[in-house]
C-alpha positions as CSV (number, residue, x, y, z in Angstrom):
1,X,0.0,0.0,0.0
2,X,1.4,3.4,-1.0
3,X,2.3,5.5,2.1
4,X,-0.1,8.3,1.3
5,X,-3.0,6.1,0.2
6,X,-5.5,5.0,2.9
7,X,-8.3,2.5,2.4
8,X,-11.6,2.3,4.2
9,X,-11.7,-0.4,6.8
10,X,-14.8,-2.6,7.0
11,X,-15.8,-5.2,9.5
12,X,-18.4,-7.9,10.0
13,X,-21.3,-7.4,12.4
14,X,-19.7,-10.0,14.7
15,X,-16.4,-8.1,14.8
16,X,-14.6,-11.3,13.9
17,X,-13.7,-10.3,10.3
18,X,-11.9,-7.3,9.0
19,X,-11.4,-6.1,5.4
20,X,-10.7,-3.1,3.2
21,X,-12.6,-1.5,0.3
22,X,-10.6,-1.7,-2.9
23,X,-8.4,1.3,-3.8
24,X,-7.5,0.0,-7.3
25,X,-7.8,-3.3,-9.3
26,X,-4.1,-3.0,-10.2
27,X,-2.6,-6.2,-8.7
28,X,-5.3,-8.6,-10.0
29,X,-5.0,-7.2,-13.5
30,X,-1.2,-7.6,-13.5
31,X,-1.7,-11.2,-12.3
32,X,-3.8,-11.8,-15.4
33,X,-1.0,-10.6,-17.6
34,X,1.4,-13.1,-15.9
35,X,-1.0,-15.9,-16.8
36,X,-1.0,-15.0,-20.5
37,X,-3.4,-12.2,-21.1
38,X,-2.1,-9.5,-23.5
39,X,-4.8,-7.0,-22.7
40,X,-6.7,-6.6,-19.4
41,X,-9.1,-4.0,-18.1
42,X,-11.6,-3.4,-15.4
43,X,-14.1,-0.7,-14.5
44,X,-14.3,-0.8,-10.8
45,X,-15.9,1.1,-7.9
46,X,-12.9,2.3,-5.9
47,X,-12.7,3.9,-2.5
48,X,-10.2,6.1,-0.8
49,X,-10.4,7.8,2.5
50,X,-9.2,11.3,3.1
51,X,-10.5,12.6,-0.2
52,X,-11.6,15.9,1.1
53,X,-11.3,19.6,0.3
54,X,-12.4,20.1,-3.3
55,X,-15.3,19.8,-5.7
56,X,-13.5,17.0,-7.6
57,X,-12.7,14.6,-4.8
58,X,-15.0,12.0,-3.5
59,X,-14.6,8.9,-1.4
60,X,-16.2,6.6,-4.0
61,X,-15.5,6.8,-7.7
62,X,-15.4,4.8,-10.9
63,X,-12.0,3.8,-12.2
64,X,-11.1,2.4,-15.5
65,X,-7.8,0.6,-15.3
66,X,-6.2,-1.2,-18.3
67,X,-3.0,-2.8,-19.4
68,X,-1.6,-3.6,-22.8
69,X,1.4,-5.8,-23.5
70,X,4.2,-4.3,-25.8
71,X,3.3,-0.7,-24.9
72,X,5.9,1.8,-23.6
73,X,5.1,5.1,-21.9
74,X,4.7,7.2,-25.0
75,X,2.6,4.6,-26.7
76,X,0.4,4.5,-23.6
77,X,0.0,8.3,-24.0
78,X,-1.1,7.7,-27.6
79,X,-3.5,5.1,-26.5
80,X,-5.1,7.2,-23.9
81,X,-5.5,10.2,-26.1
82,X,-7.0,8.1,-28.8
83,X,-9.5,6.7,-26.3
84,X,-10.6,10.1,-25.0
85,X,-11.0,11.4,-28.6
86,X,-13.1,8.3,-29.4
87,X,-15.3,8.8,-26.3
88,X,-16.0,12.5,-27.2
89,X,-16.8,11.5,-30.8
90,X,-19.3,8.9,-29.6
91,X,-20.9,11.5,-27.3
92,X,-20.9,14.1,-30.1
93,X,-19.0,16.5,-27.9
94,X,-16.9,19.4,-29.3
95,X,-13.2,18.6,-28.9
96,X,-10.0,20.4,-30.0
97,X,-8.0,18.9,-32.8
98,X,-4.8,20.1,-31.2
99,X,-2.7,17.1,-29.9
100,X,-2.4,16.8,-26.1
101,X,0.7,18.6,-24.8
102,X,3.5,16.4,-23.4
103,X,5.9,17.9,-20.9
104,X,8.4,16.3,-18.6
105,X,8.6,17.1,-14.9
106,X,12.1,18.4,-15.3
107,X,11.0,20.7,-18.1
108,X,8.2,22.1,-15.9
109,X,10.4,22.5,-12.9
110,X,13.0,24.4,-14.9
111,X,10.5,26.7,-16.6
112,X,8.1,27.4,-13.8
113,X,10.3,27.1,-10.7
114,X,13.9,27.6,-12.0
115,X,15.2,24.4,-10.3
116,X,16.0,20.8,-10.7
117,X,14.3,18.0,-8.8
118,X,17.1,17.0,-6.4
119,X,16.2,17.5,-2.7
120,X,18.6,20.3,-2.1
121,X,17.1,22.4,-4.9
122,X,13.6,21.7,-3.7
123,X,14.5,22.7,-0.1
124,X,16.2,25.9,-1.2
125,X,13.2,27.0,-3.2
126,X,10.8,26.1,-0.4
127,X,12.9,28.2,2.0
128,X,13.2,31.1,-0.4
129,X,9.4,31.3,-0.8
130,X,8.6,30.4,2.8
131,X,6.3,27.6,1.7
132,X,6.3,25.7,5.0
133,X,7.2,26.1,8.7
134,X,8.0,22.4,9.1
135,X,11.5,21.2,9.6
136,X,12.9,19.5,6.6
137,X,14.0,16.7,8.9
138,X,10.4,15.8,9.4
139,X,9.6,15.9,5.6
140,X,9.9,13.1,3.1
141,X,11.0,13.8,-0.5
142,X,7.5,13.7,-1.8
143,X,6.4,16.3,0.7
144,X,9.1,18.7,-0.6
145,X,8.2,17.9,-4.2
146,X,4.5,18.5,-3.8
147,X,5.0,21.8,-2.1
148,X,6.8,23.0,-5.2
149,X,4.4,21.2,-7.6
150,X,1.2,22.5,-6.0
151,X,2.4,26.1,-5.4
152,X,4.5,26.8,-8.5
153,X,3.6,24.3,-11.3
154,X,0.0,23.3,-11.0
155,X,-1.4,26.9,-10.8
156,X,0.2,27.6,-14.2
157,X,-1.5,24.7,-16.0
158,X,-3.6,25.9,-18.9
159,X,-7.2,24.6,-19.3
160,X,-6.2,21.9,-21.8
161,X,-5.2,18.3,-21.7
162,X,-1.5,17.7,-21.1
163,X,0.6,14.7,-20.2
164,X,3.2,15.2,-17.5
165,X,5.8,12.5,-17.6
166,X,9.2,11.2,-16.3
167,X,8.9,11.8,-12.5
168,X,11.7,11.8,-9.9
169,X,13.0,8.3,-9.1
170,X,11.9,8.7,-5.5
171,X,8.3,8.7,-6.8
172,X,8.6,5.6,-9.0
173,X,6.0,3.6,-7.1
174,X,5.4,0.6,-9.4
175,X,7.0,2.1,-12.5
176,X,10.5,1.3,-13.8
177,X,13.4,3.8,-13.6
178,X,15.3,4.5,-16.7
179,X,18.0,7.2,-17.3
180,X,17.4,8.5,-13.8
181,X,13.7,9.1,-14.2
182,X,10.6,7.2,-13.1
183,X,8.8,6.1,-16.3
184,X,5.3,7.2,-15.4
185,X,2.9,9.9,-16.5
186,X,-0.2,11.8,-15.3
187,X,-2.8,13.3,-17.5
188,X,-4.1,16.7,-16.4
189,X,-6.9,19.0,-17.6
190,X,-6.0,22.3,-16.1
191,X,-5.3,21.6,-12.4
192,X,-7.4,18.4,-12.4
193,X,-5.5,15.1,-12.5
194,X,-7.5,12.6,-14.7
195,X,-5.2,9.6,-15.2
196,X,-2.0,8.0,-13.9
197,X,0.1,5.5,-15.8
198,X,3.2,3.4,-15.3
199,X,5.7,1.8,-17.7
200,X,5.6,-1.2,-15.4
201,X,8.4,-2.4,-13.2
202,X,8.9,-6.2,-13.8
203,X,11.7,-7.0,-11.4
204,X,10.3,-8.9,-8.3
205,X,13.4,-8.2,-6.2
206,X,13.3,-4.4,-6.8
207,X,9.5,-4.4,-6.3
208,X,9.8,-6.2,-2.9
209,X,12.4,-3.7,-1.8
210,X,10.0,-0.9,-2.7
211,X,7.2,-2.5,-0.8
212,X,9.4,-2.9,2.3
213,X,10.4,0.8,2.0
214,X,6.7,1.7,1.8
215,X,6.1,-0.3,4.9
216,X,8.8,1.5,6.8
217,X,7.4,4.9,5.8
218,X,3.8,3.9,6.8
219,X,5.2,2.9,10.1
220,X,7.0,6.2,10.5
221,X,3.8,8.1,9.6
222,X,1.9,6.2,12.3
223,X,-0.3,4.4,9.7
224,X,-1.4,0.8,9.5
225,X,1.3,-1.3,7.9
226,X,-0.1,-3.8,5.4
227,X,1.6,-7.2,4.5
228,X,3.6,-7.3,1.3
229,X,1.4,-8.5,-1.6
230,X,3.0,-11.9,-2.1
231,X,0.6,-13.0,-4.9
232,X,1.6,-10.0,-6.9
233,X,5.3,-10.7,-6.4
234,X,4.7,-14.3,-7.5
235,X,3.1,-12.9,-10.7
236,X,6.3,-10.9,-11.3
237,X,8.3,-14.0,-10.7
238,X,6.3,-16.0,-13.2
239,X,6.9,-13.2,-15.6
240,X,4.9,-10.3,-16.9
241,X,5.7,-9.1,-20.5
242,X,6.8,-5.5,-21.2
243,X,3.7,-3.4,-20.7
244,X,2.2,-0.1,-19.5
245,X,-0.9,0.3,-17.3
246,X,-3.2,3.3,-17.1
247,X,-5.9,4.2,-14.5
248,X,-8.5,6.9,-15.3
249,X,-11.0,8.5,-13.0
250,X,-14.1,8.2,-15.1
251,X,-16.2,10.6,-13.0
252,X,-13.6,13.4,-13.4
253,X,-13.1,12.7,-17.1
254,X,-16.9,13.0,-17.7
255,X,-16.9,16.2,-15.6
256,X,-14.2,17.8,-17.8
257,X,-15.7,16.6,-21.1
258,X,-19.1,18.1,-20.2
259,X,-17.5,21.4,-19.0
260,X,-18.7,21.0,-15.4
261,X,-16.9,22.3,-12.4
262,X,-17.9,19.8,-9.7
263,X,-18.4,16.1,-9.3
264,X,-21.7,16.9,-7.7
265,X,-23.0,17.5,-11.2
266,X,-21.8,14.1,-12.5
267,X,-21.3,11.5,-9.8
268,X,-24.1,9.7,-7.9
269,X,-21.4,9.0,-5.3
270,X,-20.5,12.6,-4.6
271,X,-21.3,14.2,-1.3
272,X,-20.0,17.4,0.3
273,X,-17.2,16.5,2.7
């Protein structure tokens, strides 16, 4: 479980059983790839606690997650853009012909913040702009990165679709690292994140090490520490072909395509929180 992701806890009436609502169908789909599937997808009800504070967050939402063998990161961008254009055509919605912008994180940091993504550079810019009163000793790398991202990058995003790709290696999650960058992307429309994608890490040893590091961080943050997902690691050991995976928040996508400003106009699961 990613350190900053928290599932809802559920229990039986007797109190003898405990479980968690699904945050993503990711692991089961990758297990299908390890058993020979070349394409896999699921539209799932997903649940995440702590989703508060804006008109485009809700505790329950519909997620489309899909994987395709033989697809690298830029091919995955092509595939997602093609899908969105197909959907808008089927719905007879107006849509710009201009291709989606593609910008690397390093490019955005240099242009909008004047820095690189190493921790020292992030800390110097945070100090210069007085973005926090917290001690850097108490902050993880991601905390520093998102202070810069949310204050200096995201406010400058135009109201258009753009892919943001190649993240710092500290934020690789389940993506592979090549040439010093985590091979993942996020699709934004303005300030709204619509999709997240990985060029998948296939090394079970590296993935186990990342899971154990996530456990350490959850423990440090005082959160529940979940067991390592052994079935997923076994799938990696069996072998998963080269592939990319994409998850899309369908509620948010429909909100953007219809020109609405709140999930309350779109989602039957939205409630003010």
